[in-house]
FIKOLZA-1660 file (N, C-alpha, C; in steps of 0.1 Angstrom, whole numbers, plus 5000, padded with zeros to 4 digits):
% residues 106
   i   px   py   pz ch aa at
   1 5008 4986 4998  A  M  N
   1 4997 5001 5000  A  M CA
   1 5008 5012 4998  A  M  C
   2 5020 5011 5007  A  G  N
   2 5026 5023 5002  A  G CA
   2 5020 5041 5015  A  G  C
   3 5019 5043 5009  A  S  N
   3 5015 5057 5018  A  S CA
   3 5001 5059 5008  A  S  C
   4 4998 5053 5002  A  G  N
   4 4983 5051 4999  A  G CA
   4 4980 5058 4987  A  G  C
   5 4991 5067 4985  A  S  N
   5 4989 5074 4964  A  S CA
   5 4982 5065 4956  A  S  C
   6 4992 5055 4953  A  L  N
   6 4983 5044 4945  A  L CA
   6 4968 5045 4943  A  L  C
   7 4964 5040 4956  A  L  N
   7 4951 5038 4960  A  L CA
   7 4942 5050 4956  A  L  C
   8 4948 5063 4958  A  L  N
   8 4934 5075 4958  A  L CA
   8 4937 5078 4947  A  L  C
   9 4949 5074 4934  A  N  N
   9 4943 5074 4919  A  N CA
   9 4932 5068 4913  A  N  C
  10 4928 5060 4922  A  A  N
  10 4915 5051 4917  A  A CA
  10 4904 5063 4920  A  A  C
  11 4906 5073 4925  A  K  N
  11 4889 5080 4922  A  K CA
  11 4893 5088 4908  A  K  C
  12 4901 5089 4907  A  K  N
  12 4903 5093 4888  A  K CA
  12 4894 5084 4881  A  K  C
  13 4893 5073 4879  A  Y  N
  13 4887 5063 4870  A  Y CA
  13 4878 5060 4878  A  Y  C
  14 4868 5066 4890  A  A  N
  14 4852 5061 4892  A  A CA
  14 4843 5072 4886  A  A  C
  15 4831 5062 4883  A  A  N
  15 4820 5071 4882  A  A CA
  15 4816 5083 4898  A  A  C
  16 4816 5072 4906  A  E  N
  16 4811 5081 4922  A  E CA
  16 4823 5079 4928  A  E  C
  17 4834 5085 4926  A  P  N
  17 4845 5083 4939  A  P CA
  17 4843 5086 4954  A  P  C
  18 4830 5091 4957  A  A  N
  18 4829 5091 4971  A  A CA
  18 4823 5073 4978  A  A  C
  19 4819 5069 4967  A  Y  N
  19 4815 5057 4972  A  Y CA
  19 4830 5042 4974  A  Y  C
  20 4842 5050 4968  A  I  N
  20 4851 5036 4968  A  I CA
  20 4855 5034 4984  A  I  C
  21 4855 5019 4987  A  H  N
  21 4859 5011 4993  A  H CA
  21 4877 5012 4995  A  H  C
  22 4883 5019 4999  A  Y  N
  22 4897 5015 5001  A  Y CA
  22 4908 5004 5011  A  Y  C
  23 4911 4991 5005  A  Y  N
  23 4915 4982 5011  A  Y CA
  23 4926 4983 5011  A  Y  C
  24 4934 4983 5019  A  G  N
  24 4954 4984 5018  A  G CA
  24 4957 4981 5029  A  G  C
  25 4978 4972 5030  A  Q  N
  25 4978 4964 5039  A  Q CA
  25 4996 4970 5037  A  Q  C
  26 5003 4973 5052  A  E  N
  26 5014 4978 5046  A  E CA
  26 5023 4976 5057  A  E  C
  27 5029 4967 5055  A  L  N
  27 5040 4961 5067  A  L CA
  27 5048 4975 5075  A  L  C
  28 5050 4985 5071  A  M  N
  28 5060 4993 5079  A  M CA
  28 5053 5004 5087  A  M  C
  29 5053 5002 5096  A  T  N
  29 5042 5011 5105  A  T CA
  29 5041 5024 5103  A  T  C
  30 5052 5030 5099  A  S  N
  30 5054 5047 5099  A  S CA
  30 5049 5050 5089  A  S  C
  31 5050 5041 5073  A  T  N
  31 5041 5041 5061  A  T CA
  31 5030 5038 5063  A  T  C
  32 5024 5026 5070  A  Y  N
  32 5010 5028 5074  A  Y CA
  32 5004 5040 5080  A  Y  C
  33 5009 5043 5094  A  N  N
  33 5003 5055 5097  A  N CA
  33 5003 5069 5088  A  N  C
  34 5012 5068 5077  A  L  N
  34 5013 5078 5069  A  L CA
  34 5001 5079 5058  A  L  C
  35 5001 5063 5053  A  A  N
  35 4985 5060 5044  A  A CA
  35 4978 5062 5050  A  A  C
  36 4971 5061 5064  A  R  N
  36 4957 5066 5067  A  R CA
  36 4956 5081 5072  A  R  C
  37 4967 5088 5074  A  M  N
  37 4966 5105 5075  A  M CA
  37 4965 5107 5058  A  M  C
  38 4972 5103 5046  A  N  N
  38 4964 5104 5034  A  N CA
  38 4952 5102 5031  A  N  C
  39 4947 5093 5032  A  M  N
  39 4935 5091 5033  A  M CA
  39 4928 5102 5042  A  M  C
  40 4928 5101 5052  A  F  N
  40 4922 5114 5054  A  F CA
  40 4922 5131 5053  A  F  C
  41 4932 5134 5048  A  L  N
  41 4936 5142 5040  A  L CA
  41 4930 5148 5027  A  L  C
  42 4927 5136 5020  A  H  N
  42 4921 5133 5008  A  H CA
  42 4910 5133 5008  A  H  C
  43 4900 5133 5021  A  G  N
  43 4884 5134 5021  A  G CA
  43 4881 5120 5023  A  G  C
  44 4883 5112 5024  A  I  N
  44 4884 5096 5025  A  I CA
  44 4876 5095 5039  A  I  C
  45 4865 5092 5036  A  V  N
  45 4854 5090 5051  A  V CA
  45 4861 5076 5058  A  V  C
  46 4866 5077 5072  A  P  N
  46 4871 5066 5081  A  P CA
  46 4860 5053 5078  A  P  C
  47 4851 5052 5073  A  E  N
  47 4836 5041 5069  A  E CA
  47 4845 5037 5055  A  E  C
  48 4855 5044 5048  A  N  N
  48 4854 5036 5033  A  N CA
  48 4869 5034 5035  A  N  C
  49 4877 5033 5048  A  Q  N
  49 4890 5026 5045  A  Q CA
  49 4890 5013 5050  A  Q  C
  50 4901 5003 5051  A  K  N
  50 4901 4995 5053  A  K CA
  50 4916 4989 5054  A  K  C
  51 4928 4994 5062  A  L  N
  51 4941 4996 5063  A  L CA
  51 4943 4987 5071  A  L  C
  52 4956 4979 5070  A  R  N
  52 4956 4971 5075  A  R CA
  52 4973 4972 5080  A  R  C
  53 4979 4970 5090  A  N  N
  53 4995 4970 5093  A  N CA
  53 5000 4955 5092  A  N  C
  54 5004 4950 5084  A  G  N
  54 5009 4934 5080  A  G CA
  54 5018 4934 5070  A  G  C
  55 5025 4920 5072  A  D  N
  55 5030 4920 5063  A  D CA
  55 5023 4906 5050  A  D  C
  56 5022 4913 5037  A  T  N
  56 5013 4908 5025  A  T CA
  56 5021 4892 5024  A  T  C
  57 5033 4891 5021  A  L  N
  57 5042 4881 5022  A  L CA
  57 5036 4869 5030  A  L  C
  58 5036 4871 5044  A  D  N
  58 5039 4865 5055  A  D CA
  58 5026 4859 5057  A  D  C
  59 5012 4870 5058  A  A  N
  59 4999 4869 5061  A  A CA
  59 4990 4879 5052  A  A  C
  60 4988 4869 5036  A  D  N
  60 4984 4875 5031  A  D CA
  60 4965 4885 5036  A  D  C
  61 4963 4885 5030  A  W  N
  61 4946 4890 5031  A  W CA
  61 4938 4883 5039  A  W  C
  62 4930 4884 5050  A  P  N
  62 4922 4871 5053  A  P CA
  62 4912 4869 5045  A  P  C
  63 4914 4856 5038  A  T  N
  63 4900 4849 5028  A  T CA
  63 4890 4847 5033  A  T  C
  64 4888 4851 5046  A  D  N
  64 4871 4844 5051  A  D CA
  64 4869 4861 5052  A  D  C
  65 4869 4871 5049  A  E  N
  65 4858 4882 5048  A  E CA
  65 4855 4876 5033  A  E  C
  66 4844 4891 5033  A  E  N
  66 4835 4892 5021  A  E CA
  66 4840 4900 5012  A  E  C
  67 4847 4900 5000  A  T  N
  67 4850 4912 4995  A  T CA
  67 4844 4907 4978  A  T  C
  68 4845 4922 4974  A  D  N
  68 4839 4922 4959  A  D CA
  68 4843 4928 4951  A  D  C
  69 4858 4929 4948  A  F  N
  69 4869 4943 4943  A  F CA
  69 4863 4943 4928  A  F  C
  70 4861 4957 4923  A  N  N
  70 4862 4961 4912  A  N CA
  70 4875 4964 4901  A  N  C
  71 4885 4964 4914  A  M  N
  71 4901 4972 4906  A  M CA
  71 4908 4966 4921  A  M  C
  72 4917 4961 4914  A  V  N
  72 4932 4958 4925  A  V CA
  72 4943 4963 4920  A  V  C
  73 4952 4973 4927  A  L  N
  73 4957 4980 4923  A  L CA
  73 4969 4972 4937  A  L  C
  74 4982 4977 4928  A  M  N
  74 4994 4962 4939  A  M CA
  74 5003 4974 4935  A  M  C
  75 5019 4974 4947  A  N  N
  75 5027 4980 4948  A  N CA
  75 5039 4968 4953  A  N  C
  76 5043 4961 4943  A  P  N
  76 5053 4949 4949  A  P CA
  76 5062 4952 4953  A  P  C
  77 5064 4948 4969  A  P  N
  77 5072 4947 4975  A  P CA
  77 5084 4944 4971  A  P  C
  78 5089 4951 4962  A  Y  N
  78 5104 4950 4957  A  Y CA
  78 5118 4953 4968  A  Y  C
  79 5117 4958 4978  A  S  N
  79 5125 4962 4986  A  S CA
  79 5126 4955 5001  A  S  C
  80 5119 4941 4997  A  A  N
  80 5111 4938 5012  A  A CA
  80 5119 4928 5014  A  A  C
  81 5125 4926 5031  A  K  N
  81 5136 4916 5030  A  K CA
  81 5123 4906 5038  A  K  C
  82 5127 4894 5039  A  W  N
  82 5115 4881 5039  A  W CA
  82 5125 4871 5042  A  W  C
  83 5118 4864 5045  A  S  N
  83 5124 4846 5052  A  S CA
  83 5126 4835 5042  A  S  C
  84 5120 4840 5033  A  A  N
  84 5121 4824 5023  A  A CA
  84 5119 4812 5031  A  A  C
  85 5112 4812 5036  A  A  N
  85 5110 4802 5043  A  A CA
  85 5108 4791 5036  A  A  C
  86 5107 4776 5036  A  P  N
  86 5099 4763 5026  A  P CA
  86 5089 4764 5024  A  P  C
  87 5075 4771 5032  A  G  N
  87 5066 4772 5032  A  G CA
  87 5062 4781 5020  A  G  C
  88 5070 4792 5017  A  F  N
  88 5067 4802 5005  A  F CA
  88 5068 4794 4992  A  F  C
  89 5079 4780 4991  A  L  N
  89 5080 4778 4980  A  L CA
  89 5068 4767 4980  A  L  C
  90 5056 4766 4987  A  Q  N
  90 5047 4758 4983  A  Q CA
  90 5035 4767 4980  A  Q  C
  91 5037 4779 4984  A  D  N
  91 5025 4788 4990  A  D CA
  91 5013 4787 4980  A  D  C
  92 5005 4789 4974  A  E  N
  92 4995 4781 4967  A  E CA
  92 4994 4793 4960  A  E  C
  93 4998 4807 4968  A  R  N
  93 4991 4815 4958  A  R CA
  93 5004 4822 4950  A  R  C
  94 5014 4811 4951  A  F  N
  94 5023 4818 4937  A  F CA
  94 5025 4807 4931  A  F  C
  95 5018 4793 4930  A  S  N
  95 5016 4782 4924  A  S CA
  95 5020 4784 4911  A  S  C
  96 5009 4793 4902  A  D  N
  96 5007 4795 4889  A  D CA
  96 5023 4801 4885  A  D  C
  97 5027 4805 4892  A  Y  N
  97 5045 4813 4884  A  Y CA
  97 5059 4802 4891  A  Y  C
  98 5051 4788 4895  A  G  N
  98 5064 4785 4899  A  G CA
  98 5072 4788 4912  A  G  C
  99 5061 4795 4921  A  G  N
  99 5065 4795 4932  A  G CA
  99 5074 4812 4931  A  G  C
 100 5072 4810 4950  A  A  N
 100 5080 4824 4950  A  A CA
 100 5097 4826 4951  A  A  C
 101 5103 4833 4950  A  G  N
 101 5115 4835 4946  A  G CA
 101 5125 4833 4956  A  G  C
 102 5135 4826 4958  A  P  N
 102 5143 4827 4970  A  P CA
 102 5151 4841 4974  A  P  C
 103 5152 4842 4987  A  Q  N
 103 5154 4853 4994  A  Q CA
 103 5167 4856 4983  A  Q  C
 104 5170 4869 4981  A  V  N
 104 5183 4876 4975  A  V CA
 104 5187 4884 4988  A  V  C
 105 5202 4881 4984  A  E  N
 105 5211 4884 4993  A  E CA
 105 5211 4901 4990  A  E  C
 106 5218 4907 4996  A  S  N
 106 5223 4922 4992  A  S CA
 106 5233 4926 5001  A  S  C
% end
């Protein structure tokens, strides 16, 4: 999710921008708080925000929640450091792509 800028750009493409419900997940707590502030500064009411502070690679968005998205936007976590635990290699979310890549040493 980053600072929420990409999510906020969805307003440009919506016929009814006041009715958009924003869902986002961000790993870094400071960036998560920045995204929340960004939403408020752009007039997004709290009822239309569902933002989480969490690690998308380790704990994806809960699948037990009812969702019906018209648009999905994503900031790939290119700079994220992750464990590359064996479970990632068999993670069904990545199965269509041959599994998640190994951890890259920097």
